[in-house]
C-alpha positions as CSV (number, residue, x, y, z in Angstrom):
1,X,112.2,168.9,67.0
2,X,109.0,168.6,69.0
3,X,106.0,167.3,67.5
4,X,103.5,170.2,67.8
5,X,100.7,169.6,70.4
6,X,97.5,168.1,69.6
7,X,95.6,170.6,72.3
8,X,93.1,172.8,70.7
9,X,91.3,176.7,72.9
10,X,88.6,174.7,72.4
11,X,89.5,172.1,74.5
12,X,88.8,174.4,78.1
13,X,84.8,174.6,77.1
14,X,84.6,170.3,76.1
15,X,87.0,169.1,79.0
16,X,84.7,171.9,81.6
17,X,81.3,170.3,80.0
18,X,82.5,166.5,80.1
19,X,83.7,167.4,83.7
20,X,80.2,168.6,84.7
21,X,79.0,165.7,83.8
22,X,81.5,163.2,85.9
23,X,84.3,162.2,83.6
24,X,87.3,161.1,84.9
25,X,91.0,162.3,84.1
26,X,91.1,159.0,81.9
27,X,87.7,159.3,80.2
28,X,88.6,163.1,79.2
29,X,91.9,161.8,77.6
30,X,89.9,159.4,75.9
31,X,87.7,161.8,74.8
32,X,90.3,163.7,72.7
33,X,92.1,160.9,71.7
34,X,95.4,161.6,74.0
35,X,97.2,159.8,76.6
36,X,96.4,160.4,79.7
37,X,99.6,161.8,80.1
38,X,98.9,163.9,78.2
39,X,96.2,165.2,79.4
40,X,98.4,166.1,82.4
41,X,101.4,168.0,80.7
42,X,98.1,169.7,78.8
43,X,96.8,170.9,82.7
44,X,100.7,172.2,83.4
45,X,101.1,174.3,80.1
46,X,97.6,175.8,80.1
47,X,96.2,177.2,83.5
48,X,93.0,178.2,82.0
49,X,92.3,174.3,81.3
50,X,93.4,173.6,84.5
51,X,90.7,176.0,85.8
52,X,88.2,174.0,83.9
53,X,88.6,171.0,84.7
54,X,88.4,171.3,88.7
55,X,86.0,173.8,87.8
56,X,83.9,171.3,85.8
57,X,84.6,168.7,88.8
58,X,83.5,171.1,91.6
59,X,80.1,171.3,89.6
60,X,79.5,167.5,89.5
61,X,81.0,167.1,93.6
62,X,78.7,169.6,94.3
63,X,75.5,168.1,92.5
64,X,76.4,164.7,94.4
65,X,77.0,166.1,97.7
66,X,73.3,167.9,97.4
67,X,71.5,164.7,96.1
68,X,73.3,162.8,99.5
69,X,72.4,165.8,102.2
70,X,68.8,165.2,100.3
71,X,68.8,162.0,100.5
72,X,70.5,161.7,104.0
73,X,67.6,163.1,105.0
74,X,64.2,163.1,103.2
75,X,62.8,164.6,100.4
76,X,59.5,164.6,98.6
77,X,58.7,165.7,94.7
78,X,55.7,165.8,93.2
79,X,54.5,163.4,89.8
80,X,51.8,162.5,87.9
81,X,51.5,158.9,87.7
82,X,50.1,157.7,83.9
83,X,48.1,154.4,83.6
84,X,45.6,153.0,81.0
85,X,42.1,152.3,82.5
86,X,39.1,151.2,80.6
87,X,41.1,151.9,77.3
88,X,42.1,156.0,77.7
89,X,45.0,156.6,79.4
90,X,44.7,158.4,82.8
91,X,46.8,160.8,84.2
92,X,46.8,161.5,87.8
93,X,49.6,163.9,89.5
94,X,50.5,162.5,93.1
95,X,53.5,163.2,95.2
96,X,56.7,161.1,96.2
97,X,58.2,160.9,99.4
98,X,61.0,159.4,100.5
99,X,61.7,158.7,103.5
100,X,65.6,159.6,105.2
101,X,67.5,156.9,104.8
102,X,69.4,155.9,107.5
103,X,72.9,154.6,105.1
104,X,73.1,158.5,103.6
105,X,72.8,160.2,107.0
106,X,75.7,158.5,108.6
107,X,77.8,158.6,105.2
108,X,77.9,161.9,105.8
109,X,78.6,162.3,109.3
110,X,81.8,159.9,109.4
111,X,83.0,162.6,106.7
112,X,81.7,165.9,107.8
113,X,82.2,165.2,111.7
114,X,84.6,162.6,111.3
115,X,85.3,162.8,115.4
116,X,82.7,162.3,117.0
117,X,81.7,159.8,113.9
118,X,84.5,157.9,112.7
119,X,83.7,154.2,113.6
120,X,87.2,153.9,115.5
121,X,88.9,156.4,117.7
122,X,92.9,157.8,118.6
123,X,93.9,156.0,121.5
124,X,97.2,157.8,122.4
125,X,99.3,156.5,125.4
126,X,101.2,158.2,127.4
127,X,103.7,157.4,130.8
128,X,102.5,158.9,134.2
129,X,101.6,162.8,134.3
130,X,102.0,163.0,130.4
131,X,105.1,161.9,130.3
132,X,106.1,158.8,127.6
133,X,105.7,155.7,128.2
134,X,107.8,153.1,130.7
135,X,108.7,149.5,129.2
136,X,110.5,147.5,131.1
137,X,112.7,144.1,129.7
138,X,111.2,140.4,131.3
139,X,113.3,137.6,130.5
140,X,111.7,134.3,131.9
141,X,113.4,130.7,131.1
142,X,110.9,128.4,130.4
143,X,111.7,124.9,131.3
144,X,110.1,122.0,129.4
145,X,108.2,119.1,131.8
146,X,109.1,116.3,129.8
147,X,113.1,117.3,129.5
148,X,113.6,118.1,133.5
149,X,112.9,114.2,133.7
């Protein structure tokens, strides 16, 4: 007789929230106190649970994608600088500017336009008129000069 499943309906919402925060399958399984193989089984047996995990992960991935895009292009935001001047707290509104980041831009382009930005290009060799490459076997005998004496 099989043991009753530890799965509960409230796990659907909890799993989605965890994935929105960036949790991996292993971390979600740990949160529920089960082995990751159990989590995989729940994903197969509970379509709503599986969809909740995917939706949460998609949202986290989208947030990272937006952040990478902003970093690649540069961005600005308002902030308040707080300092103590003459024993008084002085709050000064400022505008922080983050210039474009070359590494983020390259990473973005390599992934979004791999055909144009990939570092290694695929090279296809063909023979005459696009046919197969003809290979010829060449055999040479090398003579050791010391053995020739």
